[in-house]
Structures are given as structure tokens and as C-alpha cells.
C-alpha positions in Angstrom: 35.6 54.8 -14.5 32.3 54.9 -16.3 30.7 52.2 -18.4 28.6 52.7 -21.4 25.9 50.3 -22.2 26.0 49.5 -25.9 22.9 48.5 -27.8 22.5 44.7 -27.8 23.6 42.8 -30.8 21.0 40.9 -32.9 22.2 37.7 -31.4 21.4 38.9 -27.9 18.0 40.2 -29.0 17.2 36.8 -30.6 18.2 35.0 -27.4 16.0 37.3 -25.3 13.0 36.8 -27.6 13.6 33.0 -27.6 13.8 32.9 -23.7 10.6 34.9 -23.4 8.8 32.6 -25.9 9.9 29.6 -23.9 8.4 31.1 -20.7 5.0 31.8 -22.2 3.8 28.1 -21.9 5.0 28.0 -18.3 2.9 31.1 -17.4 -0.1 29.8 -19.3 -0.2 26.6 -17.2 -0.8 28.8 -14.1 -4.4 29.1 -15.4 -4.8 25.3 -15.1 -4.0 25.3 -11.4 -6.1 22.8 -9.4 -7.4 23.9 -6.0 -9.6 21.6 -4.0 -10.8 22.7 -0.6 -11.9 20.0 1.8 -15.7 20.3 1.3 -15.2 20.0 -2.5 -13.4 16.7 -2.3 -15.7 13.8 -3.2 -14.8 10.3 -2.0 -16.1 7.1 -3.6 -15.9 3.5 -2.3 -15.1 1.1 -5.1 -16.7 -1.8 -3.0 -18.9 -1.8 0.0 -16.8 -1.7 3.2 -13.7 -0.7 1.2 -11.7 2.5 1.8 -13.1 5.5 0.0 -10.9 7.2 -2.6 -10.9 10.8 -3.9 -8.7 11.6 -6.9 -7.2 15.1 -6.5 -4.8 15.2 -9.5 -4.1 13.1 -12.5 -5.7 9.7 -13.3 -4.5 6.6 -11.3 -5.5 4.4 -14.3 -3.2 6.1 -16.7 0.6 6.7 -16.9 1.7 9.7 -15.1 1.7 11.4 -11.7 -1.5 11.2 -9.6 -2.6 12.2 -6.1 -5.4 10.6 -4.2 -6.8 10.8 -0.7 -7.9 7.6 0.9 -10.3 7.3 3.9 -10.0 4.0 5.8 -12.9 3.3 8.1 -12.3 2.7 11.8 -11.3 -0.9 12.5 -10.7 -1.9 8.8 -7.8 -4.2 8.2 -6.1 -4.1 4.8 -4.8 -7.5 4.2 -1.4 -8.1 2.5 -1.3 -6.6 -1.0 1.0 -4.7 -3.3 0.9 -1.9 -5.9 2.9 -1.8 -9.2 3.6 2.0 -9.0 7.2 2.8 -9.7 7.1 5.5 -7.0 4.5 5.7 -4.2 4.6 8.1 -1.3 2.1 8.4 1.6 1.3 11.1 4.1 -1.0 10.3 7.1 -3.3 13.3 7.2 -5.5 12.2 10.1 -5.9 9.2 12.4 -3.3 6.7 13.5 -2.3 4.3 10.7 -0.7 1.0 11.5 1.4 -0.3 8.6 3.7 -3.2 8.1 5.5 -5.1 5.3 5.2 -8.8 4.5 3.1 -11.4 2.6 1.2 -12.4 5.8 -0.7 -10.5 8.4 1.6 -10.1 11.4 0.6 -7.6 14.1 4.1 -7.7 15.5 5.4 -6.0 12.2 2.9 -3.1 12.4 4.5 0.3 12.9 2.4 3.2 14.3 2.2 6.2 12.0 0.6 9.2 13.6 -0.8 12.2 11.7 2.0 14.0 9.7 4.0 10.8 9.0 5.5 10.5 5.6 6.7 7.2 4.1 7.3 5.6 0.7 6.4 2.1 -0.5 8.8 0.3 -2.8 7.2 -1.0 -6.0 5.5 -4.4 -5.6 6.4 -4.6 -1.9 3.7 -6.6 -0.1 2.3 -4.7 2.9 -0.7 -4.6 5.2 -2.4 -2.0 7.3 -5.0 -1.3 10.0 -7.1 1.7 11.1 -7.4 0.1 14.5 -8.2 3.1 16.6 -10.4 5.2 14.2 -10.8 6.5 10.7 -7.5 7.3 8.9 -7.1 9.7 6.0 -4.0 9.2 3.8 -2.7 11.3 0.8 -0.9 9.2 -1.8 1.2 10.6 -4.6 2.4 8.0 -7.1 3.1 7.3 -10.8 0.4 5.3 -12.5 -1.1 3.3 -13.8 -1.8 1.8 -10.4 -3.6 -1.3 -9.2 -3.9 -3.3 -6.0 -3.0 -7.0 -6.1 -3.9 -9.0 -3.0 -1.1 -11.4 -2.1 -3.6 -14.3 -1.8 -4.9 -13.7 -5.3 -1.4 -13.4 -6.7 -0.5 -16.9 -5.3 -3.4 -18.6 -7.2 
């Protein structure tokens, strides 16, 4: 049994043209790809002695998805604080990160997160952390705008 391919109807032709037109913007965004190799990533500390932050994608101060890297110096304790981000995920890229939830510093609540660990933080969940054994580098993906509210400040 042989089949004969008939010429497409004008409806089918219109549909194919519409689908192709819809794909053009998707392909044009490939030109906007962001690639940052490690030596091109610039970290800045907002305050002396604070973790250094590098923005890789987006703008943490604006609505929308952003990606940052955070370098926490060896020995630095991040006292209880929270973030308003609706969604916030963290990957430990290097170092051993100690992290716990609560409104007060409590070393018994700290969990050890070695390199490669992934975790999420619920919105406005008070937490604390420590780079006890050496520098820690985190990669954070979240939906902004973001901020950091120290629990002690929030109580005043």
C-alpha cells in the first residue's frame, strides 16, 4: 500500500509559519548567554569582615531570578537572620558549611554541609551559619528582591 503526500493546506502552512515565528525569539536569546569562568568572577564585600558576594545572574535588588556566589571567610559566624525571598536554594561549592535554623545561635542545631550539598531555605526562616574550619563558597539561586534581616534588629 503506497501513500501519497498531498500538498499542505493553507491552514497547515499558516500553522508552520506561526510556529517558526514563535521560535525565533527563543533562538535569539542564545546570543544573550552568560558565561563566567572563575577568574572573571568579581566578589565585593558590602561591609568590612562581611562575606564577599558576586552576582552571576540577574539583580538581587529587583524582582526576578538571580544567582550569586558568596565567600564566607574562615571562622566567620553568621548570626541569626532571615531573607524575604520566596524561593532560595543553596549549593556548597567549597569548604564545610555549618548551618542551622532558629532565632538564637545554638551550636547543637548546626548541621555539617560538605561541598556538593544542596539545600533550600524557606522564606523568612531564621537561620545561622558558621565557616568554622575554613573559607566556604556558596552558590545561591533565589527570586528577588532580597534582603537580610538580623533577628536582633527585627525584635527592636
